[in-house]
Backbone bond lengths (Angstrom), bond angles and torsions (degrees), N, CA, C in turn:
res aa  C-N    CA-C-N  psi(-1)  N-CA   C-N-CA  omega(-1)  CA-C   N-CA-C  phi
1 M - - - 1.448 - - 1.534 110.90 -
2 L 1.335 115.99 -44.91 1.460 119.56 179.48 1.526 110.94 -66.22
3 G 1.335 116.09 -37.02 1.459 119.95 177.53 1.521 112.04 -64.12
4 F 1.337 117.12 -36.07 1.465 121.17 177.49 1.520 110.86 -65.11
5 I 1.329 117.42 -41.73 1.467 120.93 -179.09 1.532 110.37 -67.61
6 I 1.322 116.96 -42.05 1.466 119.81 178.72 1.529 110.71 -64.46
7 M 1.336 116.43 -43.27 1.468 119.72 178.88 1.529 110.92 -65.57
8 L 1.324 117.00 -36.95 1.462 120.94 177.98 1.524 110.73 -63.81
9 L 1.329 117.34 -40.15 1.464 120.53 178.12 1.525 111.94 -68.21
10 I 1.325 117.30 -39.68 1.471 120.15 178.51 1.525 110.51 -65.15
11 I 1.331 116.40 -45.81 1.470 119.63 177.49 1.520 110.09 -64.75
12 G 1.336 117.61 -34.69 1.461 121.10 177.61 1.516 112.53 -62.98
13 V 1.332 116.93 -41.97 1.470 120.92 178.21 1.525 110.09 -63.47
14 V 1.332 115.93 -48.90 1.465 120.51 -177.62 1.529 110.81 -63.52
15 A 1.331 116.97 -48.44 1.464 120.46 -177.73 1.524 111.63 -66.06
16 G 1.327 117.75 -38.89 1.462 120.86 179.48 1.522 112.28 -63.83
17 Y 1.324 116.32 -45.92 1.466 119.17 -179.83 1.528 112.30 -69.66
18 I 1.314 117.79 -38.19 1.470 119.44 177.96 1.524 110.39 -67.34
19 A 1.327 117.48 -38.55 1.470 120.02 177.45 1.522 110.72 -63.73
20 R 1.330 116.94 -41.03 1.460 119.65 178.19 1.517 112.19 -67.70
21 L 1.331 117.32 -29.77 1.465 120.55 176.46 1.524 112.02 -73.53
22 L 1.329 117.23 -37.12 1.460 120.67 -175.60 1.526 113.71 -78.67
23 V 1.324 117.63 -30.09 1.461 120.77 -179.99 1.523 107.69 -89.36
24 P 1.337 117.38 119.04 1.468 119.25 -177.39 1.524 111.68 -71.50
25 G 1.313 115.08 152.46 1.456 120.80 178.45 1.515 111.08 115.53
26 R 1.307 114.64 171.62 1.457 121.41 -176.85 1.522 109.65 -94.67
27 D 1.317 116.61 131.25 1.462 122.39 176.52 1.519 108.66 -128.49
28 P 1.324 117.09 102.10 1.469 118.64 179.24 1.532 110.20 -76.63
29 M 1.328 115.71 87.47 1.455 121.70 179.90 1.523 108.54 -128.09
30 G 1.315 115.90 145.85 1.446 121.11 175.91 1.521 111.62 -88.15
31 F 1.329 115.57 -174.79 1.452 121.50 -178.55 1.526 111.25 -64.61
32 V 1.331 117.13 -45.19 1.464 120.81 -177.27 1.527 110.35 -65.32
33 Q 1.318 117.99 -40.79 1.462 120.66 178.25 1.521 111.07 -64.90
34 T 1.320 117.39 -35.23 1.461 120.94 177.59 1.524 110.84 -67.24
35 V 1.334 117.14 -40.53 1.462 120.62 177.29 1.522 110.33 -64.61
36 V 1.333 117.14 -44.07 1.471 120.69 178.20 1.519 110.28 -62.61
37 L 1.330 117.30 -40.05 1.461 121.11 176.25 1.519 110.80 -57.94
38 G 1.332 117.53 -45.34 1.458 121.26 -179.68 1.514 113.33 -68.18
39 V 1.336 117.70 -40.45 1.467 121.29 -179.23 1.515 110.77 -68.46
40 V 1.327 117.38 -46.32 1.468 119.94 177.75 1.522 109.82 -66.66
41 G 1.329 117.55 -36.65 1.462 120.97 175.12 1.516 112.06 -62.02
42 S 1.332 117.20 -32.59 1.456 120.93 176.96 1.528 110.90 -65.20
43 F 1.323 116.64 -41.85 1.460 119.22 178.25 1.528 111.55 -71.22
44 I 1.332 117.61 -34.33 1.471 119.95 174.87 1.520 110.00 -65.26
45 G 1.332 117.19 -42.13 1.461 121.06 176.56 1.519 111.75 -62.80
46 G 1.339 117.36 -39.51 1.459 121.05 177.09 1.513 112.08 -65.20
47 F 1.337 116.55 -39.83 1.465 120.15 177.75 1.528 111.01 -66.14
48 L 1.345 116.79 -42.29 1.466 119.36 178.58 1.522 111.48 -64.99
49 G 1.332 116.90 -38.19 1.457 120.35 176.08 1.516 111.82 -63.90
50 Y 1.322 116.44 -38.46 1.462 121.20 177.93 1.531 110.98 -65.97
51 V 1.340 115.96 -43.28 1.469 120.37 -178.17 1.528 111.05 -70.60
52 L 1.322 117.38 -44.70 1.461 120.51 -174.85 1.524 113.24 -75.33
53 F 1.337 116.89 -43.88 1.459 119.90 -171.61 1.522 113.85 -108.07
54 D 1.327 118.17 -11.48 1.465 124.30 177.70 1.527 111.36 54.41
55 K 1.331 115.97 41.68 1.466 121.60 177.59 1.521 109.63 -92.17
56 D 1.284 117.34 151.50 1.465 124.93 178.65 1.533 112.92 50.19
57 P 1.327 118.43 59.43 1.464 118.32 179.56 1.526 112.25 -66.49
58 G 1.326 117.85 -17.15 1.458 120.56 178.81 1.519 113.11 -70.97
59 E 1.327 117.63 -27.43 1.457 121.09 -179.59 1.522 112.37 -83.09
60 G 1.297 118.76 -18.43 1.459 121.29 179.31 1.512 112.79 92.58
61 A 1.318 115.02 177.88 1.458 120.36 -175.66 1.523 112.32 -79.69
62 L 1.328 118.47 -25.56 1.455 121.66 -177.84 1.524 108.80 -95.56
63 Q 1.318 116.27 92.72 1.454 121.72 -178.93 1.521 109.16 -145.34
64 A 1.312 115.45 152.52 1.461 120.25 177.56 1.525 108.98 -77.51
65 S 1.325 115.74 152.55 1.465 119.80 179.41 1.522 109.32 -114.51
66 G 1.309 116.24 -177.53 1.458 121.70 178.49 1.515 111.38 -77.25
67 V 1.307 115.46 -167.77 1.460 120.76 -175.18 1.529 111.49 -66.76
68 I 1.331 117.46 -44.62 1.472 120.50 -177.96 1.524 110.47 -65.02
69 G 1.318 117.41 -45.82 1.466 120.93 177.96 1.514 111.77 -63.47
70 S 1.332 116.72 -35.87 1.462 120.71 178.01 1.525 111.25 -66.04
71 I 1.324 116.67 -40.46 1.472 120.11 179.16 1.521 110.18 -66.09
72 I 1.321 117.24 -43.49 1.471 120.62 178.81 1.523 110.28 -62.78
73 G 1.323 117.49 -44.92 1.459 120.73 178.03 1.519 112.35 -63.72
74 A 1.342 117.57 -38.93 1.464 121.02 179.06 1.529 111.16 -67.95
75 I 1.330 117.94 -36.84 1.468 120.92 176.23 1.517 110.16 -63.83
76 L 1.332 116.74 -44.96 1.469 119.90 178.80 1.528 111.08 -62.41
77 L 1.328 117.27 -41.63 1.458 120.85 178.94 1.527 111.43 -66.60
78 L 1.322 117.53 -38.82 1.464 121.34 179.00 1.531 110.90 -65.71
79 L 1.336 116.96 -41.47 1.469 119.69 177.05 1.524 111.60 -66.31
80 A 1.329 117.21 -38.21 1.468 120.25 177.26 1.524 110.95 -66.50
81 R 1.333 117.24 -38.03 1.467 121.15 177.59 1.520 111.01 -64.02
82 R 1.323 116.45 -43.41 1.471 119.87 178.07 1.517 111.77 -62.76
83 A 1.327 116.80 -43.47 1.465 120.01 179.54 1.526 110.84 -63.14
84 Y 1.330 116.91 -40.29 1.462 120.40 178.96 1.528 110.71 -64.55
85 L 1.324 116.85 -46.61 1.461 119.70 -178.67 1.524 111.78 -67.32
86 R 1.317 117.63 -35.57 1.455 120.65 178.25 1.528 110.84 -68.11
87 R 1.320 116.29 -39.03 1.463 120.41 -178.44 1.529 111.56 -67.73
88 H 1.324 116.69 -33.75 1.455 120.47 -177.45 1.522 112.93 -95.31
89 G 1.326 117.44 10.72 1.457 121.53 169.99 1.505 116.27 82.42
90 Y 1.325 119.90 17.39 1.456 120.10 179.30 1.519 112.23 -80.09
91 G 1.319 118.88 -15.17 1.452 121.66 -178.77 1.518 113.40 -90.01
92 R 1.313 117.82 -12.75 1.455 121.54 -177.74 1.514 110.14 -109.84
93 S 1.287 115.41 153.98 1.456 120.17 177.91 1.518 108.41 -99.50
94 R 1.303 116.05 102.51 1.475 120.31 179.55 1.520 110.87 -76.01
95 R 1.316 116.43 -27.33 1.452 120.47 -177.29 1.529 111.04 -63.12
96 T 1.322 117.94 -37.75 1.457 121.65 -179.68 1.518 110.41 -63.25
97 Y 1.316 116.90 -43.23 1.463 120.20 -179.12 1.518 110.49 -65.46
98 R 1.313 117.96 -43.84 1.464 120.56 179.94 1.523 110.97 -66.15
99 G 1.323 116.67 -40.62 1.451 119.48 178.89 1.520 111.72 -64.02
100 Y 1.334 116.39 -36.41 1.449 120.71 178.43 1.525 110.28 -64.96
101 R 1.310 117.05 -43.34 1.468 120.17 179.85 1.510 110.75 -65.81
102 R 1.313 118.34 -40.30 1.446 119.84 -178.93 1.522 111.41 -67.30
103 S 1.323 116.48 -39.14 1.448 118.59 -179.34 1.529 111.11 -67.90
104 R 1.323 116.91 -33.41 1.466 118.90 178.14 1.520 111.13 -70.91
105 V 1.334 117.29 -37.17 1.461 120.22 179.39 1.519 109.57 -67.51
106 R 1.304 118.35 -41.06 1.460 121.40 -179.85 1.524 111.99 -68.32
107 S 1.317 117.11 -31.98 1.457 118.17 -177.18 1.532 112.05 -75.50
108 R 1.327 117.83 -16.54 1.465 119.19 178.54 1.518 112.24 -71.85
109 Y 1.307 118.10 -29.53 1.460 120.54 -173.76 1.484 113.79 -91.90
């Protein structure tokens, strides 16, 4: 059990960093967030492998995958995270736009 957790963390680090390298753009994430990205990406890769190839039905749909599946899952999770943050306005600076409007209104008077 302990060996599985250690291996999951090692694969999580590798998959998280490779996913961040392969997807272009800036991602302000720390080490722990990168590890979580890789570990969750591993389970997403395992689920996709289960759905697509129907291998190991005895282990169930929630299972960790290998390095390649982990990288694919981490890339998908990273793209979904970016889309979520972009949709909810975390990528844009709203303060600059509001400050610009206020300064223009004040300069008229």
